[in-house]
TIVEX-270441 format. One line per 3 residues: number of its first residue (from 1); their letters; for each residue x, y, z of C-alpha. Coordinates in nm, 4 decimals, always signed. Example, Ala and Ser with C-alpha at 12.3 -4.5 7.8 and 13.67 -1.06 7.14 Angstrom:
# TIVEX-270441
1 = AS = +1.2300/-0.4500/+0.7800  +1.3670/-0.1060/+0.7140
//
This chain:
# TIVEX-270441
1 = XXX = -1.5064/-0.0345/-0.2910  -1.2051/-0.0950/-0.0703  -0.9266/-0.3387/-0.1314
4 = XXX = -0.8816/-0.6435/+0.0851  -0.5575/-0.6734/+0.2831  -0.4651/-0.9692/+0.0594
7 = XXX = -0.5072/-0.7579/-0.2564  -0.3145/-0.4672/-0.1064  -0.0231/-0.6905/-0.0081
10 = XXX = -0.0192/-0.8629/-0.3462  -0.0157/-0.5284/-0.5281  +0.2648/-0.3885/-0.3128
13 = XXX = +0.4725/-0.7054/-0.3400  +0.4300/-0.7219/-0.7186  +0.5325/-0.3598/-0.7588
16 = XXX = +0.8401/-0.4093/-0.5409  +0.9294/-0.7369/-0.7105  +0.9198/-0.9440/-0.3923
19 = XXX = +0.6999/-1.2183/-0.2541  +0.4144/-1.1273/-0.0236  +0.5912/-1.3181/+0.2524
22 = XXX = +0.8991/-1.0957/+0.2130  +0.7052/-0.7819/+0.3053  +0.7691/-0.6599/+0.6592
25 = XXX = +0.4582/-0.5110/+0.8257  +0.6591/-0.2978/+1.0670  +0.9396/-0.1715/+0.8413
28 = XXX = +0.8938/+0.1506/+0.6503  +0.7983/+0.0757/+0.2916  +1.0655/+0.3183/+0.1742
31 = XXX = +1.3217/+0.0853/+0.3327  +1.1671/-0.1989/+0.1316  +1.2114/-0.0232/-0.2030
34 = XXX = +0.9061/+0.2001/-0.2359  +0.9600/+0.5419/-0.3902  +0.7183/+0.8168/-0.4890
37 = XXX = +0.6846/+0.7016/-0.8502  +0.5951/+0.3494/-0.7420  +0.3487/+0.4908/-0.4918
40 = XXX = +0.1790/+0.6922/-0.7658  +0.1593/+0.3753/-0.9769  -0.0102/+0.1890/-0.6894
43 = XXX = -0.2555/+0.4693/-0.6265  -0.3531/+0.4759/-0.9940  -0.4013/+0.0962/-0.9945
46 = XXX = -0.6212/+0.1178/-0.6875  -0.8229/+0.4063/-0.8261  -0.8830/+0.2028/-1.1425
49 = XXX = -1.0263/-0.0698/-0.9142  -1.2550/+0.1839/-0.7472  -1.0561/+0.2534/-0.4306
52 = XXX = -0.9877/+0.6208/-0.3629  -0.6510/+0.6810/-0.1982  -0.5085/+1.0217/-0.1140
55 = XXX = -0.1391/+1.0525/-0.2079  -0.0479/+1.2828/+0.0803  -0.2260/+1.0722/+0.3402
58 = XXX = -0.0786/+0.7395/+0.2332  +0.2690/+0.8846/+0.1819  +0.2644/+0.9984/+0.5454
61 = XXX = +0.2018/+0.6398/+0.6611  +0.5323/+0.4543/+0.6796  +0.4407/+0.0878/+0.7268
64 = XXX = +0.2298/-0.1715/+0.5506  +0.0103/-0.2252/+0.8556  -0.0720/+0.1474/+0.8512
67 = XXX = -0.1605/+0.1238/+0.4822  -0.3925/-0.1697/+0.5512  -0.5732/+0.0318/+0.8150
70 = XXX = -0.6116/+0.3324/+0.5862  -0.6820/+0.1647/+0.2509  -0.8687/-0.1463/+0.3613
73 = XXX = -1.0713/+0.0124/+0.6370  -0.9242/-0.2082/+0.9070  -0.9424/+0.0802/+1.1526
76 = XX = -0.8768/+0.4487/+1.1399  -0.5614/+0.6519/+1.1085
//
């Protein structure tokens, strides 16, 4: 089961402590407050929901729009 873009954005925003509207699609998530520990937390949340995410693959993708493509199946990376 893959996450919807809405779920992905809500999860990222909640973890970063910002509103969904405050997320910038084009800015690197590390510039928006994401670190490796938070990324691991997200991956574990998503795995618990049935979405398999590879740490090394997603950590190589800098922006939210890239994550949507990879995690939500909105295209291919």
